[in-house]
N, C-alpha and C positions, 0 to 999 in steps of 0.2 A: 922596352919603351915604345909606346904607340906613336904612329906617324901623325903629325898634326895636319889637318886639312886647311890649306890656305887659299884654295881657289873657289871659295864660296862667293855668293852674290847676295846682296841685301838691298832692298828698296823699301820705301815708306811713304805713307800719307800722314795727314794730321791725326788720323784715328787708328791706323793699322800699320804693322811692321811685317815685311815678308822676307824670309831668309831661304835661299835655295842652296842646298848642300849636295854636290855630286857624290854618288855612292860608289863610283869607280868599279862597276861590274858586280857589286855585292848583291846577293839575293835579298829581297825585301824581308824575308823571315828572319834574317840574321842581323837586322838593324835594331839597336837599342836606343830609344829616345827618351830623355828626361827633361821636362819643362816645369819651371816654377816661375814665380813673379819676377825674379831677378837673375835667373841662371838657366842656361840651355846647354844640353849635352847630346851629341849625336855620336854614338860609338858603333863602328862596324869594323871589327878587327881586320887588319892591324891599324886602322885609321881612327882618329878621334878629332871631333870638333867641339870646342867649348866656347861659350859666349857669356861673359859677365856683363849683363845688360846695363845700358847707360841709365835707364830709369825703369821703375816697376811696370809690369804689364798685368793684364787681367788673366790669371792662370786658369780661371774657370771656363773661359771661352777660347782657349788655345786650340787650333786645328792643325792636324798633321796629315799630309798626303804623300804617299810613296808611290811614284809611277815614273816610267820612262827613264829609269836609272838615276833619279834625283829624289831627294826628300825636301818637300816644300812645307815650311812651318809658317803659319799665320798667327801673329801675336797681336791681339787688340791692346791698344795703349790705355792706361788708366787716365792719363792726362792728354787732352787733344792738343798736341803741338808737335813741331818737327824737331827731331833729335839732331844734335850736332855730330854725334858719333854713335856707332852701334854698341861699343863696349867702353867700360870705364878703364881709366889708366891707374893701376895700383900695383903694389908689390906682391910677391908670391905668397907671403904670409896672410895678407888680407884675402887674396884669392882662395887660399886654402880654407879660411874661416867661412867665406861665402859659399864655397862648394860644400863643406860639411853641413852648414846650416840648411842649405837648399835641399841636399839629399835627405836630411832628417825630416824636413817639412814634406818632401815628396813621399817618403815612406809612411809618415803619419797620415797623409792624405789617402794613400792606397789602403792603409789599414782601416781608416774610417769608411771608405767606400766599400771595402770588403764586409765590414760589420753591417753597414746599412743594407748591402745586397743580401747578406744572410738573413737579416731580420725581415726584409721584404719577402724573400723566398719562403721563410717560415710562415709569414702571414698568408701568403698565397696558398701554401700547402694546407694550412688550417682552414682557409676558406673553401678550398677544393674538397677537403675531407668533409666539412659540414654540408657542402652541396651534395656530395655523393650520399651521405647519410640521409639527407632530406629526400633525395630522389628515390632511394631504396625504400624509405618509409612510405612515400606516396605510392610506389609500385606495390608494396605489400598491402597497403590499404585498398588499392584498386583491385588486386587479386582477391582479397577477402570479400570485397563487395560483390565481385562477380560470382564467387562461391556461394555467398548468401542468396543472391538472386537466383542462381541455378537450383539451390536447395529448395527455395520457396516454390519455384516453378515445378520441380519434381514432386514436391509434396502435394501441390494442387492437382497435378496430372494423376497422381496415385489415388487421391480422394475421388476424382471424377471417374477413374476406372472402377473403383469399388462401387460407386453409385450406379454405373452402367451395368455391372455384373448383378447387382441386387435387382435392378429393374428387369434384366433378362430372366433371372430366376423366377420372379413373380409372373412374368409373361408365360414362361414355360409351364408353371403350375396352372394358370388359367386355361392355356391351350389344352393341357392334359384333361382338365375337367370338361371342357367343351367336347373333346373327342369321346370321352366316356358317355356324355349325354347323347351325342349323335349315334354312337353304337347302340345305346339303349333304345332310342327312338326307332332305329332301323330294325332292331330285333322285334319290337312290338309290331312294326309294319309287316314284317314277314310272317309273323304269327297270325295277324289278321288276314293276310292274303291267303295263307293256307286254309283258313276257315272259309273264305269266300269261294274257292274252287278254281278250276282251270280256265273257264271263259274269261274271267276277270284278269287272269295272268296274261293271256294272249293279248288282250286289249292294252294292258299296261306296256308290254313289250313293243307293240306297234307305235304307241304314243312316244316311247323313248327313242325309237328309230327315227321317227319323223322330226322330233325336236333336234336330234343330233345332226341330221341332214341339213336342216334349216340353219343351224349355228355354223356349220362348215361353209355354206354358201355366203353367209354374212361376213365371215372372216376373210374369205377370198376377195369379196367386193371392197373391203376396207383397206387392202394393201396399197401403199403409195407407189406411184410409177418410178422407174429407175432414173437416176440423175443423168443429165446431159454431159458429155465429155467436151473438153476445150483445152486451149493452150494459154499459158501465162507468159507474157513478154517481160524479161528482166533486162534493165539497162544500167550501165555504170557511169558515174560522173567522170568526164574526161579530165585527165591530170597531166601536167607538164613535169612535175617532180615525181620521183619514184616511190615516195611514201604514200600510204593510204590517206584518204581525206580525214579520217577520224584521228590519225596520228600526226597530222601536219600542223604547222603554225601559220595560219593564213595571213595575218597582218605582215609578218616578216617576209613571207614568200611574195606577197603582192608588192612590197617595197622593193625587193630584189628585181622582180620583173619590170617594175616601173623604171628603175635605174638603167637596166639593160636596154629598154626601149629608148630612153633618153639618149643613151650613148650612141645607138644606131642612128638617131636623127641628126647627130652632130658631126657626121662624117665629113661633110663639105664645108665646115666652118673655116673661116679665115682664108678663103680661096684667093682673095686679092693679094694678100701678102705672099702666098705660095704660088703665084701664077707662072713663075719661071720653071716650076717642076713639071716633069712628065706626068701623064695621067696615072700610071701605076704608082709613081712616087707620092701621089696624094692619097693613096689607099693605106691606112694605118696597118691593116693586116698584112699587106704585101711588105711593108717596111718591117713589121715584126718578124716575118719569116726570114727576111734578109739579115736582120740582127741575130736571129737564132743560128743561121748558117755561119756568120762571122764568129760567133761565140764558140761554135763547135770546132772551128778551124784554128782557134787561138787568137783571132784578130779582135781583141777586146775593145780597142779604141774604135774600130769600125763598127762594132756592135753598139757601143755607146752612142755614136753618131746616128745610127739607124733608129735606135729606140728614142733618142731625143727628138728627131724629126717626126716620128710617129706621135709622140706626145704633143708636139705643136699642132699636128693635124687634129688629134682627138686625145685629150688628156684624161679621159674618164675610164680608160681601160686599165684595170689593176695589173695585168700581166706585164705591161710595158714598164711600169715603175719597178715591179719586182725583178724583172730580168735585168734592167739597168743597174739595180742594186747588186746583182750577182757580178756584173762586169766591174763595178767599182770595187767589189771585194777582191777580184783578181788583180786590179790595178793598185790595190792598197789605198784607195780613197775611202777611208772608213767612215768619215763624217757624211760624205755624200751617199754612201750605202745605207747609213742609218736614216737619212732623210727620205730616200726613195722607198725603203721598206715601210717606213711609217706612213707615207702617202698611199702605198698599196693597201695597207691595213685599213686606212680610212675609207678607201673605195670599196673594200670587201665587206660591206655592211648592207643589210643585217646578216649575222652568221647563220647560214643554212647549209645543209649537207652538200649542195652543189658547189660551194666554194671552200669546202673544208681543206682540200689539198693545197689550194693556193694560199690559204691563211697559214698553214704549217710552213710552207716555203718562206713566206715573208717573215714570220717570227724567227725562223732559224737564221735567215740572212742578217736580220738586225741583231740578233743575239751574237752571231759570229763577229760582226763588226764591233760590238761593245767589248767582247773578249779580246780582240786584237788591240783595242785601246786600253786594255787592262781594267776596264770597268766591269769586273766579273759579277758583282751583285745584279747589275742591270741585265747583263747577258744571261744569268741564271734565270731571271724572271721570264725572259722571252722563251728560253728553252722549255721551261715548265709549262708555259702557255701552249707551246706546240705539242708537248707531250700530253697535255690534257685533251687536245683534239685527236691525236693519234697515239693512244697509250701502248699499242703493240709494236711500235717502231723501235727495233733493237738499236739502230744507230743513234737515235735520239736518246735512248736510255744510257748508252755508253758515253755520249758527249755530256749529258747532264751530270753524270757521276764524276766525269773528269773536271768539270767546272767546280763542283763541290770540293773535290780534292784540292784544287788550286786555291780556293778560298780558305780551306783549312791548313794550307801550307804543305801538302803532301804530294803535289804535282807541279810541274813548271810549264808544260806545253799547253797552249790554248787549243780548244777544239776547232776543227775545220768545218767548213760549211757542209751540211748534209745534203747530198744531191737527191 
């Protein structure tokens, strides 16, 4: 026989009913909850809680949350009014009929949802298959078009090559004919020269020598003078960030530099309120170093006080909020840790390589706080954001997988903050 849970708590408004059932140390994965419009069952062996509701509720909008060792069931009422009792007063036979009818309705609802989910999944698979077929067809058409274009281009280049070869052959034939004619003329000239005698030959040789000497002098006179040597000065654009100018994102970098300059100008803000402090205690960076030392020695409250005073002096330094979030994690003030981490992430904009490590720490600290509050989906989102910035961090990979295992019910210990 199961043990009936009697230490439950229920509250209500005119529109909603809230029931808080203690789980008595039972793991959330072992809790079985059944909700219909007139019946509620929370079973976690060996304990059982049953409620035969006073009036019907809207079972389509029922919400269940299991956290901090309790199951909180939110039941929207169908009729807006205050109930006199949580459960109806009836005998065991009528309760059995209500229980059987409710369980039958619950199983029918689950079957209907399963069929609808299967039909939806089938439609999605069909749409995905049609999309893949369409994309493959478009890719084939694109490849065929490229092939046709290349074939046409190759055909044109081959035709042009044949045309050039034909022109070259014709030019070679004409050049061969011209050489033959020149040889024939030279042969006739030599024959005539032999008939004219030696004096004419000597005269022709002298003329050839004088013409050759004149041509060589003319060629030497027409040569251009040598170029002058010189040096070329190369300068580079000065850069604050390590990336090259062609690879940078100028608008985001300028916004980051502007915020840093604005932060430096606000060092002496609110001096009248802090006039009782010493000179070094008005310096936010001195206070930050003091908080870091307190954190290193385990004095987390002292570190929180130092960071808080530094934030009052200058609240635009992201490291102050991020470090105070780490202190709140150690002190188990998880909501404050989430608030400080979110403020640090708001200040760490725009995202540039210079603040990548600070953004990773802020995401991890906020994600760790969410996990300590058993809000594992929100914590997983922050760890995934940190892993996107630093994908090679092995500790982040291990913690992210651990959160996935917790969500799937295969692990129980939340991840710790990655230092």
